[in-house]
N, C-alpha and C positions, 0 to 999 in steps of 0.2 A: 369522517365523522356524518353521523345523519344528523340533518337538520330537525329530522321531526322524530320519528321513532327510529330505535334501533334496530338497525335488522343482523341476526348474527347469525354465519352457519358453523356445524359444524361436523367431524369427523372420526369415529375410533369405537370405543366399545361400550356394547349395551348390554346389561345382564340381569337376572334376578336374584335378589339378597332374600337369603331363608336367617332369618334372628332368632335367636334364643338369648334371654335376659336371666341371669343367676347368681348364687354365690361362687368365686373361685375358690375350687378346690384341686389336689391332687388329682395328676393325669391315675387313672385306674379306678377312681374313687365315682361313687353314685350322689346323687343331691336332684332336689328337685326343681324345675325353673320356675321362673316366676311369672314369666310372660314368652309369647312368641308371636312371630308377625312375619310376614313378606310384604317384599315391594320391590320397586325398579332402581338396580344400580347401573354399577358402572361409571370410570370416570367423565369421560366426555357428558356421555348421555346424563349424569347427575348434574353437570354442570349446565347442559340444555335447561334442564329445569331450572335453574337456578335463574338463569338469563332471560327467560318465559316471564318467571311470576315476579323480574325487576321491570317484569316491562318490556321485553322487548319482543317482534317477531325474530321467530328462531326455524332454519332446514337444519335438516340432521341425517346426515350418512352413516350407517352400519347394517352389520347382516345378521340374521337371525335362521336358526334351522326350523324343518319344517315338523316341530314340537309344542306342546301346550304350550312348555317356558318361553318357546320364542315367541307365542298370538297373544300370552300376559305383556309380556316388553313393551312388544308393540301400544297394544291396547291403551295401556298405561301412558306412554309417549305423546298418541293421541287425544286421549283423556287433559292431556296438561297446555292441548292447542299446539302443539308442534309439527312443522310441516316435515312431514316424514318421508325419505328415500331409503326406503330397507327392503330389499328382496331378502325372499326365504328359501335358502339349499336346500335342494331336497334331500332327505336322509343324512341332514345332521342335526346333532343336538348345538342346542343355545347354552350359551353361557352360564354359571350360576355359582354363588360362592353359600357356603355357610358362615354366620357371623353370630359370635360368642360375644356378648355383652356384660361387661362388669357393672353394677348398676353401682354402688358407692364411687366410682369415679368419671365413668363414662368410656375408658378404653374398651377396644374392640380386638379381636384376636379373626384373623380373614381363614377361610379353607375355600380356594378357589377352583373351581371346576373348566379351565379353558375349553371353548365353544369345542366340539370335535366335528373333524373335515372341514369345517369352514375354513383354517388355515391352508388348505388347499386352493382353494376358490379364490383368496383375496389377493394372490401375487398379479390376478388379470388387475393394473390399475385403473385399466380403460373400462372397466365393467360398466364404471356408473355415468350418466350424464350432468357432469359438472355446473352446468350452462346457470343453471342456479344461483349457483354461489357469484357472479356475477354483481347481483343488486346487494349483496349484504355489505357489511363496513368492515367483521373482520372475521376471521374463521380460528376456530378452536378446533385442538387436534389433539389426540394421546397416543401412546406407541405399542398400545396391543395386535392392531392388526400393520404393520410397518411398509407394507408394499401398498396397499389401497390408501391409508390416512398420508403418505408420501404423495400418492398420486393425486389426491384433494389437495395438500400444501402446494405441490409444484402448480398446478391450474391457478389457484387464487393468486402465488407468485408473479405467473404471466400476466396476471388481470391487474396490480399493482394492489390487490387488497392484502393485506397486511395478515399474517398469522399470529396464531398464537399457538405455545405447545405447553401440553402437560408431562413435561416427562425428564427422564433424568439425564443428562448429558454424558454420552458413553461413544464408545464405539461402535454398537453396535446399534446406536442411531444417529449416526453422522449425518446419513442421507436426510434424515427426515431436517434435522438440525440446520442444512444449506437453504432451506427456505423459510426459515424461522425467521422472526424479528422482534418479538418477545417470547423469551424462554423462563416458563415457573417451573422453579425446579422443585424438592420434594427438602422437609428440614435435617431428611440425613445425608444429604446430597456433603456439608462440608464435611462431613464425619468420613466418609469415601477418599477427599481428596487428601486425607493426614492431619487437617486444619476446624476442629469439632469448635473452636472456640474464634474463629477466625471469617466468619460467613463473608466479609470482604472478599475474601482470596478465593473465594467460589464464585462472586462476580466478576472477579476479573478474570477467574478461568472462562468463563462463561460468555466475556466480551472477546476473548481471543480468539473464540470461536466462530464470532464473526457476527455475534448478539449485538442487537441495537439496543434490547431494551433486558435486562437481568432481573429475574427476580428470587429471591428462597423467603418459603416458608417455613416456620419456626414454631411451631404446632403454640401451647400457653407462651414461650418470648415472644410472639409477633412475626413481624415479618422485615427485610431489608431488599433494598429493590434499587438499579441504579442506570443512569442512559450513560451518555456521554457526558453531561455536566457536572452529574454531580450522584451523589449517594444518600439514599433516604433511610428512615428506619423508622417502625411504630410499633407500638405495643398490642400485645391481643386484648382484648376486652374481657375483663372478667365476667362469667355470666355460672350460674347451677348448671353445668355440664352432665346432662345424664347418659349421653350419646354422641360422641367426636366422629363416628362413619359416616365418610359420604363430607368432612368439614372440608379436607383441601381441595375434593372436586366443585366445591360448592364455592371455595374461595377463588378458584378459576374463572367458573361460568358468572358472576358477579365482577370479575374483574374485569370479564372482556366487556361484559354490560357497561360497565363506567366509562370504558376506553371507547366505546362506540358512540355515548353521548356527551365526551371530547372532557372527559374531567384530566385531571394534567395524572401525571404519574403518581405522584404520593397520594392523590387523591379518590384515585382506583384503587389503590392499595387498601389506604382508610375504610373505603365502602365496601370491599371486600372482606377484609377483616369482621367489620359489622355483619355480613351477611351471613358469614360463617360462624359468628359466636350464637348468631340466632339459631338457626341450624340443632348447634347442640343442645339447644333447651329442651328437646323433643326428641322420644325414642324415631329411629328409624333415621335413615339417609336423607331421606326428601320430605319426611313429613315438615321438619320443624325451620324449611326455605321459608324466607317472608316475603312478603312484595315490596314494592318499591318506596311507598310511603310511609310503610311499617320502618323499613331501615332508615329512611332520612328520619323519623320521631329518634329512633334510639341514637342515629349521630347526635344528633342537637341536643340530647341531652348528657351525653357519653364521654362523645368526641372530642378531644384535642384541638382539631379543625373548625375551624366556623363555616358552617350549613344552613346558615340561618338564609341565604340565598337559592336554596332549591329544594 
């Protein structure tokens, strides 16, 4: 853990998100949108933005193609003050998503176009110099570029740096899980295990995979987490949600920020839940991500935990 400013590394997907806001209609019908805009997205990339805005120094690894989308992705991350390690792959297209937002409840539907030709390049796990990770307190990864993120996770693991993974535990990701210390699974994971009302069982399954710290985000139901000693639970903060896109990604970035600061497991989750809730009060996956001081003020007013010393 950092004695001073937290230092967080990340390796995973960065893309551009193109949003349209409008009333929900039947497929094939015509309606008029009320808003449209674009901004950077991607699970790990958005997590890194959250970590940076909450006061950490951030190192981020990803790939982009040599197109205008790739330039937008890199420019936005650099504008956040993130230390970017992002090679441009020639004759490749960067990833992007079209996202529909329902203004009534903030729910979203995503149409993702993966990066073309980049997947052929990322099997070279030694493509990067990972030595800047040496100074990080923790590494956050996702599972979009498995060979590349696995190389980063293996490197961090060999240096004794904890690895936090944002992924669904399954056979495809079993190599990533080998190097993962903290696993944050999505809210639908218990459903896939056949235990939608038993998230504790999902935690148990994750620990049986060798995971030390297991977390399941549960959307409006909050979160549940466990270590070798105890199960912790927390409610979601109630806010007027206008856009839930990026809430999970924001949770992950805020969680590793808290972990790097030395927060206990339940405090990490409470902090991350607050950051994610505040994100949902503005449109876009990143627009509403708050800074550290605003989050602490919110927690002092709304949390059941004592945040007076922070």
